[in-house]
N, C-alpha and C positions, 0 to 999 in steps of 0.2 A: 422127431427123423425117423426113428426105427417101426414106429406103427406107419408112417405113409410109407415104407420101403414094402411092409410086410401087406398092406392093403394092395399093393400096385405089382405085381408078379415083374411086368418090364422092369421094374428099379432093381429087381434083385441083385443084380450084381457089384449095386452100391454098398449093401450090407457090408463087404468085407473090409471096403474104404473107411466104412464108418466106423467099424471095429477098431479099425487101426487109430483114426482120428481119436476115438476115446479113449485107445489105453495111452494117449501122450498125454501127461502130466501138465497143467497150468503152471509154466514158470512163476514165481513171484516170491519177492523178498520177503523174509523173516518168518515162514510157515514151515512146520517141520513136513518134510516131503518135498517141499516146495509146491505144496497144494493147499489150496485157498480151503475146502470147504472138509475134506476128511481124509486122513492121510490112508487110513484103512480101503480108503475107494483107489487111490494112489498105490497101493499095493496088491490090490486085486487087480487092475490094471496091467500093471507090470507083469503079473505071473500069466495073465491072458495074452499078451505079448508073447511072453516066451513059449507059449504053448502052440502058437499059431504062426511063430516067426519065419519059418520055413516056406509056407504057404504064400502067407503075405508079400514076403520079399519076393516072390518068384511074379506073381501076377505086378507089382509094381514096376518090376525090372521092365515086364512085357509091354506095359502101357505108358513107361514113364517118358518116353520119345513120341507119343502120339497125342496128347493131349497137356496144356501148362497144368492143369489140376493135377495130374497123376505125378509130371516133374516134380511141382513143388513137394508133394507129399512123400516120393522118394525122398529128396533131401532132407526135408522134416524126420525122414523115419532114420535115417544114418547120423542126423544131428541128435534123437534124442536117445536112440539105443545103439549106439557103436559098440559096447562092451557086449552086449548079448548078442550081436550080429558075427562077431568074432569068435565071441565063447562056441555060438554054436557052427562055425566054421563056416557060416553062410558067406560070410566076405572073407578076406585073406589079411586086407591093409585096409590103411584109409583110403577113402572112394576117392574119385575125382570126378566133379559132375559141370568142370568147364564146357564139357561137350553139350551138354543141355541149353549152355548160352547160345550155342550157334544152330541149335535148333528152332530156339526162343528168343533170337537177337532182341526183340522189341519188348520183351516180358521185364516191367519194372519188378514183377511179384518174385520172379526168379533173381533177377540179380539183387534186389532187397533180401532174401534167404540165403544166398549166397555170400553176402557182405559180411553175414553173421556166422556163417556157418560153411564149411568145418574150420575156420579162420575169422574174425573180425577185420574188415577191411574199412578203415574209416573213411579213407577218401570216395570209396565206392558207396557207400553209405550217403555220402554229400552229394554226389552224383545222382543217386536215387532222388533224393530231398528235392534238389535244386530241378529236375525234370519234372517230379509231382509233390508241390508243398503239402498236400493231405494227407503225406506218411508220416504224422504227428509222431510217431513212435520213435523215428529215427531220433528227434529231439533227444529223446532220453538216453538213447547210447551213446550220442556224443556226448554228454552231461558224462555218462558213467566215465568216458575216455577222458575227458578233461580233469574228473576228481580223482582219479587215478596218477595224475601227474601233477595233482596238488594245485590245479588252476581254480580256486573255487569259483573266482567271478565269473569264467566263462561255463563251470558247471552250473552255478543258479541260473543264468541265462536258458541254458537249454532244458533244463528240468522245468522250469516256469513256463516254458514255451509248450513243451510235452502237457503238463496240469493244466494249462488253459484250455486245452483242445480236449484231454481226457482226462478230467476232474477224477475221476474213478478207478485211476492208476496207482494201484498200491506202490508200484515201486518208485513212481516218481514222486509221490508223496512223502515216503520214507526218507529218499533221496534229499529234498527239499529240507526235512527235519534236520537232517545230518551236517547240510551244507550250513544251517542256521546254528547248528551247535560250534562248528568249527571256527564260526565268527563272534561267537560266544554271545550271540542273540536270541538267549536260553527264552525269552517268553514266546518268540514268532516260534522257535524249534519245537517247543512245547505245543502250540497252537496246531502245528503237522504233525507229531505224533499225534495227537488226539484225533485228528480228520482220519487218520490210518488206522486208528482203534473203531472210529465209528464206520470205517468201510470193514473190516476183519476185526469185530470184538476180543477174538483171543489171538490176536497177531503179537507173539512173545517178544518181537524185536521191537515193536512200538512201546509195547508196554515197559520193556525195559527202557528204551529211550525216555520215555515220559520219567519215569522213577529218577533218572540220571539229573535230567533237567531239573526237578524239585529238589534234587539233594543241592545241587548247585544255588537254587534261588531259598537257600534255608529251610524249604517246608520239608521237614525231616519225618515228621509225623506221615503226612501224606504218601511220602516215598515209600515210606516201609511198608504200608498197606497194598503199593502198587505191586513191590518186590514180593509181599506174601501171595496175592493172586497170581502171579507168574509161578511160584511153586506149589500152588494149587492147583494149576493145568497140566504143571509136569511136562515130559516131553523133552525138552534140552533149555540150555543157555543157564542151567542151575548153578555153575562156578560163577558166573558174572552175577546172577541174583544173590548169592549168600555174600558175596564181595561187597556190592551196594547195600546190602541190609546190614551190615557190619560197619559201612562207613558211615551209615547215617546212625546209628545206634551209638559209635566211637561219639559222633559229634553230640548226641542228646546222653553222654555219658553212661550210659546202661552199657557196661565195660562187659561183664558177664555175657550177656547176650551177643556182645559184637566177638568176644573171642570165639564162641561156639561157631559163630556164620563165618569167621575169616580164617580158621580151621577146616571148614566144611568146605571153601570153594578152593583150598587147596588140593582137595582131591580131584577138583576137574580143571583147574587153570593152573597147569604143571609148566613151572618156567616162567611165571609170571614174577617179576622184580615187584610191584606195587600191591601184590598182595603180601610178601614177605615185610615190605615196609610198614603196611597197615597194621600187619600183625607186631610187629616191634612196638609201634604207637602203642597200642593197646595193651601190651603187657609191660611198657615201660609207667604207662598212666597205672596200671594194677601193681607197680612196684617189684614186678619180677622181672628185675635187670638182667639178670642172666639170660632169660628167655626171650628178652627183647634182644642185647647181643646178638645172640646166635641167629633171631631172623634178620637183624638190620647187614649183617655180615654176609647171608645168603642172598639178599636184597642185593648187594653190590657185587657179588659172582655173577648175577642176573644182568646186572644194569651198571655200569660204572658211574652212571650218571643220574643217579637217583639220590635226590638231593635230599629226602628227609632221611633217609638211611645215613649218608654221610653226618649229617648234623647233630641227629639223634647220639650217633655213637661219638660224636665229639663230646656230647654232656656226658654221655655214661663213662667215660675215661677220664673226664674231667671231676665226676663224682669220685673215682677210683684213685684219683690222684697220677693217674699212670699218665703224664703230661705230654709226653712226644707223641703218643697216639692220639691223646686230644687233638694237638697242634695239628697232627698229620690230618684228621677227618674232618676239622672244622676250615684247613687249606683247600682241602677237596670240596666240601661242599661251596667256598666261596666261587669255584671255579664253576660249579654246575650253576652258581647264579650268573656268573659272569657270561654264560654260553645261553642262558634264558634272557638274558639281557639284549644281547645282541637278538636275539629269534626276534624279541619283541619289537625292537628298532627295524628291522626289515620288515615286519608287518605293518606297522606304522608308514614306512613309504611306501609299501604296496596297495594300502588302503589311499594314500595321496594321491599316487600315480591312476587310481580306479575313475572309473566313471559312475560311481557312486552320485547320488545326488549330495549338495552338498550338507543337508540334515544328517542324514545317514553316517558320512564321513566324519563329521563334527562329534557324532555317538560314538563312533567307534575308536575314535582316533582320542578322545578323552578318555575311556575306558582304557585303551591300552598304556597311554600315559598315566594314570593312575596306577596300573599294575607297574610300570617302569621304575616309578618311584619308590615302590616296595620292594622290588629287586635289588636296585642299589644302596639301600638302606639294609636288607639281610646279609646283601654280598660284604659291606662295610663291616656287620657287625662279626659276619664269621672272619671275615681279615683280622680283626681286633682279638676275637677267641682265639682263633690259633696262633697270633703273635703273643698274648698270654701263655698258653700252652707251651712253646718253643721256649718261652723268657724262663717258666719254672723249671722246664728241663734242661737249661742251662745252654740251650743252642741260640745263643745269641744273635749270629748274624740271620737267620731266618727267621729271628722274632722280629730284627728291625726291618727288614724287607717288609712284615707282612702290617708292623705297625704303620708304616709310611704308606700301605696301601690306604688302612682306615683313616688315614687322614682326612681322606678327599670328600667324605662326607661330615658336614656341621653337627648332626649328632653326635659323633664321635671323635670329632677332633680334639676335645678337652681331653679324653681320655689316653688317647690315642698319643697325643704330646707327652703326657704322664709318662707313659710306659716307656716311650724314646727316650726319655730325661734317666727313667731307672737303668734301662739299657746299655747305653754309653756311660753311665755313672759304675757298671761293674766292668766295662771292658778297660 
């Protein structure tokens, strides 16, 4: 394009606007600086904009009311570079571009841009799509809107519609991978992460997503290899990557390596409860119970609903014969499992009421019911362990209440009955 302008003097005035367009980075999820090919190019573009900001903005202001193209470019400039414009005092406050709609009332392009910037307006996006169904990218933004509200089924429908017409859309592909992961359809999630990697081989978000899918599919060696590739590429996501390296190494009992990586992840993932609970599990396996205890306590400070932290603290204090503490943390763990159980029941109801195919419903509900059975057993086990802890601590009323809760599961029923007999005999 620049060569064409140079060869035709009559097009010279367009060089300013071409430079402005080239300075606007391509917005894409998962790539540092939100730029697909080269973050250095994005840096250079921003510097170029800062050098010419006053001249370019003046030219756009002069032209924005004359042609739709310049109006769109003016909105885009303010959307991409508001901080630079304010910093240079080119503009004093957030711009109001509603007047451009009055000048170009029939322009769907202007309506579309103003539906996204300076603030997202979902109803306006829907209106544009209704008037022109070929604005396929609008489905992506509608999907994002639904995903933020945890409306996964609606999000999936919109992302699929966008992907159907724009299969090279990296954000749509990544978002579909995320939705399938949320549904625990790991094979399908993995497929879409790999599609994203095919489009952008160094897309860290997609590589890490692939590693997480492989982790839950018990393909630990492959997951480790992908994590190591992300670290080799550098740039960003080091904390998450070290965490998943540690997670997989822990699963493979490579505890020394796992410990190094979970400690590395703490440097980046500040305030993440799951990092400390994983560190606690690794330390517990290494028989460093004091270090494990410290990490589990920190995990609970950050998130009281961290089941692993409460459960392992129950085990640690039982081993130390600090019975009341053991009972307290096992009881906390049982309540965590109760909340998980209720969340799983709500998810089953949501799937039952969805318009998924019967085959997909059956598959997802079967998986959830299996998880539910495990949750119920774990909850009952924690109730029993908590009752035993309180019993050994001489807290009979607390012990009896929790032992009766453990009766509800057939696996624990006999042991719970025996404990109840002992509690009542003591009374």
